[in-house]
Structure formats: C-alpha cells, structure tokens
N, C-alpha and C positions, 0 to 999 in steps of 0.2 A: 280707396279700398277700404273705406268706410261705411258703404249703403247696405243698408237691412239686408239686402239677397245675399252680399257677400258676408256678410255676418252669420247669416242665419247658415249658408250652405257650411260654413267653416264649422258653426258647434255642432250641426249634424253630423258633420263627419268625422269631428274628436271625440262624439259620442259615441259613435260606432266604432271606432279604433278601442276606447276603453270598454265598451262591452264585448268587444270580440277578444280583447285580452283576458276578460273576465269569465267570459264562457269558453274557450278555446283555448288557451294557454294556461289557464289557473283553474281550469273548471272541475277538476279532479287534484284535490288536494296530494302534492308528494314534492319532493327534493328536487329541485331541477339541476341537473348535471353542468359541467361548464360547458359542455359542446352545446346544449340546449340553450343557454343562459346567451351565450356568445351568437349563435344563430338568430334568436329572436332581438339580442341588441343590433347588431347588423342591418336586420329587417328595419327598424326604427329609425337607424342613422341615416338610411337609404330614403326612406320616406320624408326625412326632413329635407335630406338633399334634393329630393325630387321637387319637394313644397318650392325650396329656395329658387330652384330651375324655373318654374311654374311662377313666380313673382317677377325672377328676371326677365322671363319673355313676354306675361301679359301685363306686367306695370312697369317696370323699368329697370335697367341694369341696377341702379342707387338702389331700389327696394329690395332687390335680392340680395346685394352685399351686405344692407342693413343687418337683413333677415340671418344671415350668415354668421355674421359678427356677433349677433345677437343670442343666437343659438348657443355658439362656441363657448361665448362668457356664461351662460347661464347654466348649460352642460358643466364648465368646468366648476363653477360656483357649487354645484349641486353636489359636487364629488365631497364636500365638507359634510353636506346631509350624511352623506353614508355612514360615517362613523359614528353621528348620534342615532342614528337608526340602528346599528347593531349593539350601541349600549342601550336601547330601549327594549330590542328583542330580548337581549339577555337581562334585563331588569325584570321582565315579566315572564321569564323564562319560557318563550313561546315555541310549541313544539315543531321543529323543521318542517312537517310538512304543512304547517298554517301560515308559515313565514310569507309565501309568495302571495297569498290572499291578504294578509294582513299589511302589507307594503302597497299592493295597487289599489285598495281601497282607502290607504291611508294618503298616498300620493293623490288619488281624484279628489280626497276632501282638500288636498293642499291646493291644487289647481283652484278649486272655487274661492280659496281664500287669497290665492294671489291674484284674482281676478280682481277682488273688491282694491286691493292696493294698486293696481294697474290704472284703474279706471280714476280712481281718486286722486293718483298722482297726474294722469294724464287732466283732470279738471283742473288742478294745483297750477300744472305748468301753463295751461290755455288762459288762465285768468291772472296771475301773478308771473311775471317774468322772473322778478328777483327770486322764485324759488330754485331757479337753475343756479344758482349761488349758493344757496343752502344745500341743494343735494352735492354739489360738488366739494362745497366742505365737509360733508358729512363721509363723502366717500373717501376723500384725503384723511380724515380722521382716521376713519374705519383701516385703511390701508395701513396706518402708522401703528395703529393696536394689534394689527395681525403680525407685524413685521417686527414690534418690539417683544410679542409673545413667542415670535417661531414658530416652531413645530410642537409649541409644549400642548397645542386642544389636542393634536392626534393621540397624546400620551393620556389624556384624563379621562377616566371614565366615569364621570359624574353625572346623574341626572338628576334633576328635582323637580318632581310635579308642579306645574302652571296651575295657575287660579281655574282655568277651564277647565283642567282634569279635575280636579277638586271639588269643581262644582258638579260635574258627572257623576262622581262618587257619591254626591249626596243625595242626587236625585233618584236613585235607584240603588237596590243592594246587590253585591256582586256574588256569584257563584264562588264555590270553593276551588275551583279549576276549572277547568277549559271542556265547553263541551262539543267536540269538533266542530266543524266551521261557524256553529251558531254563534251569533250576538246577543239577542233575547231567548230566555227560556223561560217557562212557567213550572216551579218548582214550589212545594211546600204552600201550595195555595195563592202563589204572589209571583208577580213578574219580575225576573231578575235578569240583571246584566251578566255576559261572561268576559272574562278577563282580554277576549278579543276585541272585545267594544272599547274598551278603554284604549289598547295598543293601539287600534286605528287612531281613537283622537288622538292620542298624544303623538303619533306619526304626523297627522297633519297639522297640527296646531303647534307643533315645535317647527316645523318647515316655514310658519311665520315668521318666526324669529329671524331664519335665514333669509328669507325674502326682503328684509329690511335692508339688506346692503345689494342684494340681487336686483330688486327693481330698480332702486335709482341708476345703477350700474347701465343698464340696459336702456334706460332714459337717456343716457350720455353717449350712446350709440345711435338713437334714433327715437323720435318723438312721437311716431305713427303708433296709437294705441293697438292698432291689429296686427302692425309687426311684434310688438313686445308682448302681447299674449300667445301668439301662436309660437312665439319662441319660446317662452316659458312653459307651454304646453308641450311642444314637440321633445323638450329637453327632459322634462318629467315623464314622458311617455316613455323612455329608456333607462330611465333611472332604476327601477325595478330589477331589470336585467343587469344592470352596470354593477350593482350591489352584488348579485351573486358570482359575479365575471372576477371581480377584485376584493371581494370579502378577504381573503387570505392576504391580501397586498397593502391594505388600508394602513398598518403601520410603518411601512418604509418607504411612503409617500414623505418624507422627512423636509423635502425642500417645497412640498405643494404650498406651502402659506406664504415664501416669499415670492412665489410665482403669481398666487393670486394677490398680494399685498402690492405687487407691482404694477400688474392689470388694474385693479381699482384705484390707486394712486393717477396712473395714464387717464383712465378715462375720466376721474375726478378733474385733473387738471383739464381735459377737453371740454368739459360740461362748461367750467369756468371760464375758459375762453370763448367758446360759442355764448354764454351770458354776455360777455362785454360786448357781442354784436350788437346787441339788441338792447344794452343797460338803459334803465332808466334812472338809478339809482343818485341821487343829487351830490353826493359825497364821492363819487368816481367819475371822473374826466367832466365835473358841474352836468352831470346827467345825462350824458350826451354819449351817443353809440362810439365803439372804438370799430369799426370795420376792418380799419387796417391789420388789426391783429389776427396772425395768420392761426388755423385751426386743421389740426390733423383729417385726412380724408378719410372716410369709412373704410375703404381700402386699405389704406395705411395701418388703419385701427385693427381691422381683422388680421392684417399680416404681422402687426406686432404682438397681440394676442395668443396665437399659435405659436409664435416661436418663444414668446416668453414661458408659456406653459409646458412647450415642448421640452424646453432645457430644464426645466424645476423637476418635472415627471424622469427624465432622463437623467439627471444628476442624482435625483433622489435613489433611483433603483441600484445606480452604480455602487454609491458610497454604500447605503442602508446592505448592501449584498456582500460587500468587503468588511464593514462593522460587524455583520451579524446582527444589527439591531432587530429587525423584522423577528428573530427569536423570542423577543419579549412580548406576551400578550397583556397588555392593559386591562383587557376585561376580566382578568382573574380576580379583581379587586372588587368587581361589581357584585351585588348581595340578590340574588333571584329573589321573586317572591315565590310564596309556596306555591307548589303545582300538584298538590292534593288532588288526586281522582282522575287527572286529564287522560292520563295513560289509559285508561277504560274507554275514554271518550272518545280519543282521536284514531 
C-alpha cells in the first residue's frame, strides 16, 4: 500500500474532494442548514466506508478493519476539536456566513500539519521499536489527565493565541474588520490581512495540539502510514459538516471525555503489549521479546471503541437532557474581538 502510484492517486483524490468541497459546497458564503450539513456529513461517511471496503477487497480484510478502527477513533477524538473551534469562531466574531469557509480551509491546513506528524511518527517507529513504549505511556498519561478532568474541558471557554498566531500578527497589519471572504487586501497603500486569515491559521494550528494524542492513538491500531494518513484525512473531511450538526449539542456531551479516556487508555495498553512482542530493552525480560503476551485484535479493538463511545454519547444525552445542563452556554464568557466594519463587507 506504500507504492508511489497508490500515494499519488490517493493525494490527487483527496485534493479533488477538498477542492469540490470548497467550490461546490461552500462556493457561495451562506449559513448551512441542519439538513444540508447532515446530508454532506453522511456523504463523507459513506466515502470513508467505501474506501475501507476497497482496502478490505483490494488489500486485505486486516487493512480494511485497521482503516475503519482508525477512522472511528480519529473521528471521535475530533469531536473534542469542535468545541475549541466554536470558541475560536466566537473569539474572532466570525460572521455566520463565513464560518463554513474558515472551517474548511482551517481543516485542510490541519491535515497538512498532521501529515508531518504522521510521517515523523512512522519514521520513529520504524527506526526505534522502543518508541512504541513511549507512545503507549503517553496515551495512558493522556487518558488519566482527561479522566481526571472529566467533562471540565467542555465547559471551559478559554482560548489563548499560540506563538504561531502571534508571529502571523507581527508579519502583517490586520484590518479593522472582515472584508467578505478575502484573507489579504490592499488598503491605505499597504497589504493587510483580514481577521479571516487569523481564524484559518488559528483553526489549523490549534488542531496540531489535538493531534498530539490522536496520532499516537491510531499508531496503536495500525503502523501503516498510508492507513494512518487516510483515516485522518477522511475524519477531517467530515469534521466541518459535523460541526454544524452538533454545534448546539456540544455542551451536552458530558461523558464524552470519559469515553475518550477509556479508548486512549485501551489503545495505550494495546501499544505497550505490542511493543513487548518486539522488545529489545535490556531491563525488560533481559532484552528478549515476549511473544506470549496476548494483544487485542484489530477487530476486537474496533468493536471496543464503537461500544465505549456509543455508551458515553448515549449516557451524555440522557443525563444532560434530564438535568438541563445543556441550557448553560459556556461561550457567554468568551470575549469576541471587535467586528468594526465587517457587516458592510460581508
């Protein structure tokens, strides 16, 4: 699955999908309806399932199962991104009609950043087997932190600009408001960026922080860089539509963190068990592999992930619906940036 031809065809196909999304779906700035977002989200889910079926048939059942397990994991972990995306859009006071475009370009930028992480991770795993232990331990630590914090992060509406955003601000002056769907404009005799460019960069660079746990997680399910990359790509392709579907439900997913923590913990343990099979560390079993250690199969992992996340989502909706927790909007505390002048431009 790593031949240059396969990679080339895949990259061309994914590029076509992003261009199609940009030109056809969000070509004209508008506020998408729930029905429209659901239709397009199901379309991208169907594409992902068809791609997994293709791997199953053309490569092997194991490859198809690995892709589906990775896709479900990445798509689920991406739900955490959505709340932060909502905070960013609110913080920068993005007009509703421009949110689709900002999300799409930001997500495309995120995929480029993730590709760097994926190939760096694959190279490290191929060169140093002990990296499996490192990734596994990191996932266990991340699972512990998420479980300890519980649902707190869904209620936190804080956003701090990272160093990348601050560097972009210093590179060029920013207009006092949005200028339609433009990211660069010429005003007062100088080239200036609009807040829309800052939003796009913020969305893409912030996703990198989430990739720090999602990338090691999928490497715990498959070590094939092709499957890791395509699973991430398909998960991100449907992320924009998912945002508009669950935007009003984000604060009701009160147990999602516990579900994600359980999944990350499970994958972390699985990764460590797999690492023991090829162990070379002298302080573990005298540097000898431990091939007798059982490792959960990919099919079992897929079923475990689906069941755990299904229970977490279902319990969240039932309990939050009864308690009325969804009536509180944590974004009320978010201070939007000034929107001077953008109403005339959009």
